[in-house]
C-alpha positions in Angstrom: -2.3 49.4 16.1 0.4 52.0 16.7 3.0 49.6 18.2 2.9 47.5 15.2 3.4 50.2 12.5 7.0 49.4 12.1 6.2 45.8 11.1 4.0 47.0 8.3 6.2 49.8 6.9 9.7 50.2 6.3 10.4 53.2 8.4 7.0 54.4 10.0 7.4 54.1 13.7 4.4 56.2 14.7 1.8 58.5 13.3 0.9 62.0 14.6 -2.9 62.0 15.6 -4.9 65.2 16.5 -7.8 65.3 19.1 -10.3 64.3 16.7 -8.3 61.0 15.8 -7.2 62.2 12.3 -3.7 61.5 11.2 -1.4 64.4 10.2 2.0 63.1 9.7 4.4 60.1 10.0 7.3 59.8 12.3 10.3 57.6 11.7 12.3 55.5 14.3 14.9 58.1 14.3 12.3 60.8 15.1 12.0 62.6 11.8 8.6 63.9 11.0 7.1 64.2 7.5 3.6 65.8 7.2 0.9 64.2 5.0 -0.4 66.2 2.1 -4.0 65.6 3.4 -5.2 64.4 6.7 -6.5 60.8 7.1 -9.8 60.4 9.0 -10.3 56.7 10.3 -13.6 57.3 11.6 -16.2 54.4 11.1 -13.8 52.6 8.9 -12.0 49.2 9.5 -8.3 49.2 10.2 -7.4 47.5 6.9 -9.1 50.5 5.0 -7.5 53.3 6.9 -4.1 51.4 6.8 -4.5 51.3 3.0 -5.2 55.1 3.2 -1.9 55.6 5.2 0.0 53.6 2.6 -1.3 55.8 -0.3 -0.8 59.0 1.6 2.7 58.0 2.5 3.7 57.6 -1.3 1.9 60.8 -2.1 3.5 62.8 0.7 7.0 61.3 0.0 6.6 62.4 -3.8 5.5 65.9 -2.7 8.4 66.4 -0.3 10.8 65.0 -2.8 9.6 67.3 -5.6 9.8 70.2 -3.3 13.4 69.4 -2.4 14.3 69.1 -6.0 12.9 72.5 -6.8 14.4 74.1 -3.7 17.7 72.8 -4.5 18.3 75.6 -7.0 16.9 78.4 -4.6 19.3 78.2 -1.8 22.9 77.2 -0.9 23.3 73.5 -0.6 24.7 73.7 3.0 21.3 75.3 4.0 19.2 73.0 1.9 20.5 69.9 3.5 19.1 71.1 6.9 15.7 71.9 5.5 14.5 68.6 4.0 13.7 65.0 5.0 16.8 62.8 4.8 15.8 60.6 1.9 14.8 63.7 -0.1 18.1 65.3 0.5 20.0 62.1 -0.9 17.7 61.5 -3.9 17.1 65.2 -4.7 20.9 65.8 -4.7 21.2 62.8 -7.0 18.6 64.1 -9.5 20.6 67.3 -9.9 23.9 65.4 -10.0 22.6 63.4 -12.9 21.5 66.2 -14.8 24.5 68.3 -14.0 26.9 65.7 -15.2 24.9 65.1 -18.5 24.8 68.8 -19.0 28.5 69.0 -18.7 29.2 66.3 -21.1 26.9 67.5 -23.8 27.8 71.2 -23.6 31.6 71.1 -23.0 32.6 67.4 -23.4 35.9 66.5 -21.5 36.4 70.0 -20.3 33.0 70.3 -18.8 33.4 67.1 -16.8 36.8 68.2 -15.5 35.3 71.5 -14.2 32.4 69.7 -12.7 34.8 67.4 -10.9 36.6 70.2 -9.3 33.2 71.8 -8.4 32.2 68.4 -6.7 35.5 68.5 -4.7 34.7 71.9 -3.4 31.1 70.9 -2.6 32.3 67.8 -0.7 34.6 70.0 1.3 31.7 72.2 2.2 29.7 69.4 3.5 32.6 68.0 5.6 33.1 71.5 7.2 29.4 71.6 7.9 29.3 68.1 9.6 31.8 69.4 12.1 29.6 72.1 13.3 26.8 71.9 15.9 23.8 70.4 14.2 20.7 68.7 15.2 20.6 65.0 15.5 18.6 64.6 12.2 20.8 67.0 10.3 23.9 65.2 11.4 22.3 61.7 10.2 21.4 63.2 6.7 24.7 64.9 6.3 26.6 61.6 7.2 24.6 59.6 4.5 24.9 62.6 2.0 28.7 62.5 2.3 28.7 58.7 1.5 26.7 59.3 -1.5 28.7 62.5 -2.5 32.1 60.7 -2.2 30.8 58.1 -4.6 29.6 60.8 -7.0 32.8 62.4 -7.0 34.5 59.1 -7.7 32.2 58.4 -10.6 33.0 61.8 -12.2 36.8 61.2 -11.4 36.5 58.0 -13.5 34.8 60.0 -16.3 37.6 62.4 -16.3 40.1 59.7 -16.3 38.6 57.8 -19.3 38.1 61.2 -21.1 34.5 60.5 -21.7 32.8 62.9 -24.1 29.4 61.0 -24.7 26.5 60.6 -22.2 25.9 57.0 -23.6 29.3 55.9 -22.4 29.3 52.8 -20.4 31.2 54.4 -17.5 28.2 56.7 -17.0 25.2 54.8 -17.9 26.3 51.9 -15.7 25.7 54.1 -12.6 22.4 54.5 -10.7 20.9 57.7 -12.3 18.0 59.7 -11.0 15.6 61.4 -13.4 12.5 63.6 -12.7 10.6 62.7 -16.0 6.7 62.9 -16.8 5.9 64.2 -13.3 7.6 61.2 -11.7 11.1 60.0 -10.5 12.7 57.3 -12.4 16.0 55.5 -11.5 18.0 54.3 -14.6 20.9 51.9 -14.9 22.2 50.8 -18.2 19.0 49.5 -20.0 16.7 49.4 -16.9 14.2 52.3 -16.1 12.6 51.6 -12.7 9.9 53.7 -11.1 10.9 55.3 -7.8 8.9 53.5 -5.1 8.3 56.5 -2.7 8.3 54.3 0.3 9.2 56.4 3.4 12.6 55.4 4.6 13.1 57.5 7.5 16.7 59.1 8.1 18.8 56.1 7.6 22.5 55.4 7.0 23.6 54.3 3.6 26.3 51.8 2.4 29.6 52.9 1.1 29.5 52.2 -2.6 32.4 50.2 -3.8 33.1 48.9 -7.4 31.7 45.7 -6.0 28.6 47.3 -5.0 28.2 48.9 -8.4 28.5 45.6 -10.0 25.9 44.0 -7.7 23.5 47.0 -8.5 24.1 46.6 -12.3 23.3 42.9 -12.2 20.2 43.4 -9.9 19.0 46.4 -12.0 19.4 44.3 -15.1 17.5 41.3 -13.5 14.5 43.7 -12.9 14.6 44.8 -16.5 14.5 41.0 -17.6 11.8 40.2 -15.2 14.0 37.9 -13.2 15.2 37.8 -9.6 18.8 38.5 -8.6 21.0 36.1 -6.7 24.2 37.5 -5.1 26.5 34.5 -3.9 29.6 34.5 -1.9 31.2 34.0 1.4 29.8 35.5 4.7 30.4 39.3 5.3 30.9 40.3 1.7 27.6 42.6 1.8 25.1 40.4 -0.1 22.2 41.1 1.9 23.3 44.6 2.7 23.8 45.6 -1.0 20.2 44.2 -1.8 18.8 46.2 1.0 20.7 49.3 0.1 19.5 49.0 -3.6 15.9 49.0 -2.1 16.7 52.2 -0.3 18.1 53.7 -3.4 14.9 52.8 -5.3 12.7 53.6 -2.2 11.1 50.2 -2.2 10.1 48.2 0.9 12.5 45.2 1.3 11.6 42.4 3.5 14.7 40.2 4.7 13.8 36.7 5.7 16.4 34.2 7.1 15.8 30.7 5.6 16.2 27.5 7.4 15.6 23.9 6.6 12.2 24.1 8.4 10.5 26.2 5.8 7.8 24.4 3.6 6.2 25.7 0.5 2.9 26.8 2.2 5.0 29.3 4.3 6.8 30.6 1.2 3.4 30.8 -0.8 2.0 33.2 2.0 5.1 35.3 1.9 4.7 35.6 -1.9 1.0 36.5 -1.7 1.8 39.5 0.5 4.8 40.6 -1.7 3.1 40.5 -4.9 0.1 42.4 -3.6 2.2 45.1 -2.0 4.7 45.3 -4.8 7.6 44.9 -2.3 10.8 43.1 -2.7 11.9 40.0 -0.7 15.5 39.1 0.2 15.8 35.4 1.1 18.9 35.2 3.1 20.9 31.8 2.8 18.3 30.6 0.4 20.1 27.2 -0.3 19.5 26.1 3.3 15.9 25.4 2.2 15.4 21.5 1.5 15.5 20.6 -2.2 11.9 19.2 -2.5 10.7 22.7 -1.2 13.0 24.5 -3.6 11.4 22.7 -6.4 7.9 23.9 -5.5 9.1 27.4 -5.0 10.5 27.4 -8.6 6.9 26.6 -9.7 5.4 29.4 -7.6 8.0 32.0 -8.9 7.3 30.8 -12.6 3.7 31.7 -12.1 4.4 35.1 -10.3 7.1 36.3 -12.8 5.0 35.1 -15.6 2.1 37.2 -14.5 4.3 40.2 -13.9 5.8 39.8 -17.4 2.3 40.0 -18.8 1.2 42.8 -16.8 -1.9 40.9 -15.2 -3.3 43.2 -12.6 -4.8 40.3 -10.6 -4.0 36.5 -10.5 -5.1 33.4 -8.9 -2.1 32.2 -6.9 -2.4 29.1 -4.6 -6.2 29.3 -4.5 -6.2 32.9 -3.6 -7.1 35.9 -5.9 -4.3 38.4 -5.4 -3.3 41.7 -6.7 -0.2 41.7 -8.8 2.0 45.0 -8.6 4.8 45.1 -11.4 7.4 46.3 -9.0 7.4 43.0 -7.0 10.6 41.2 -7.0 12.4 38.4 -5.3 16.1 38.3 -4.4 18.0 35.4 -2.9 21.4 35.3 -1.2 23.6 32.2 -1.2 26.5 31.1 0.8 27.8 28.2 -1.3 30.2 25.4 -0.2 28.9 24.9 3.3 27.8 21.7 4.9 24.1 21.4 5.1 23.5 23.7 2.0 21.9 22.4 -1.1 22.6 23.1 -4.9 19.7 25.0 -6.5 17.6 23.0 -9.0 18.0 24.3 -12.5 14.4 25.3 -13.1 15.1 27.7 -10.1 18.4 28.9 -11.1 16.9 29.9 -14.7 14.7 32.5 -12.6 17.7 34.4 -11.1 20.6 36.5 -12.4 23.7 35.5 -10.4 26.3 37.9 -9.1 29.4 36.8 -7.3 30.4 38.8 -4.2 33.9 38.5 -3.4 36.4 40.3 -1.1 35.5 44.0 -0.3 37.5 47.0 -0.9 38.3 47.7 2.8 40.5 50.6 2.1 37.8 52.5 0.3 35.3 51.7 3.0 37.7 53.0 5.6 
């Protein structure tokens, strides 16, 4: 089973086994290790049962290390804290504190507080840049690179708040950002009206996308789609980051996102199988170049999605879908990317269009990324 773990999980490449075959920790492709809260004993159990245990233990363990990193943030200097925790906990832990710091600054001191905090973020970023030039372990370097990408965006957001003289925590410039909160003993990610539960999928120590105004617009549309129980549909020419933005949003929310390249050889039976697995796992799918699928197949897919989104909206725990009884997890969602105006591409039927929120992806801000 071990060689196939990375096909099943987003980032688990291997598990740490003891001599008695119990599992103690998970290892990502980059070699980062996260220990399990409790050991898993696969003795006398079939693979589908202990793999289920691994999945539950992954989310439990990620939640535990995330909470520990959030609490530890206030205990020690940030430059030291970065090196102590798992990559995804560093990124999301710092975002939890960034969100609460910005809101505290706005509430307590208004414009002045935001200005002071903006200067503080400049200093903090300079510290991270100094740190990244020192001799670091491979893991710490990866984490820091991703953190700097996130920090630059955090600084830009606060800069925009200063520019627009924002004095209210409900201002659109602020609520349109991805904001992280630790509430009621769980992590939630908010964006405008959407409150999405953090997924606790282990993501390893991976790089993050540079966030430009276009990415923000894309996130806002996709998060809005999640709140309205619809899918998201970024459309635009090749190389504008449609798929990458969807994948990065999944990373930001710690959800598993399965990317699938569509072709005209796909039939509705194949797609139905795909949907069964995704709905049961509560994972996301990103169908790349969705409009390459034949129109008659698209029509059936629209019916399938109508059933799934309907069950998700009603909060059904289980549904009968295509003659199988499947579990239905509410975090399941489908995203499609489209490349309009090419030969051999179909226009989506209207009953399918109605299930997706479109977002146009156009030319990127290359200077900002550079």
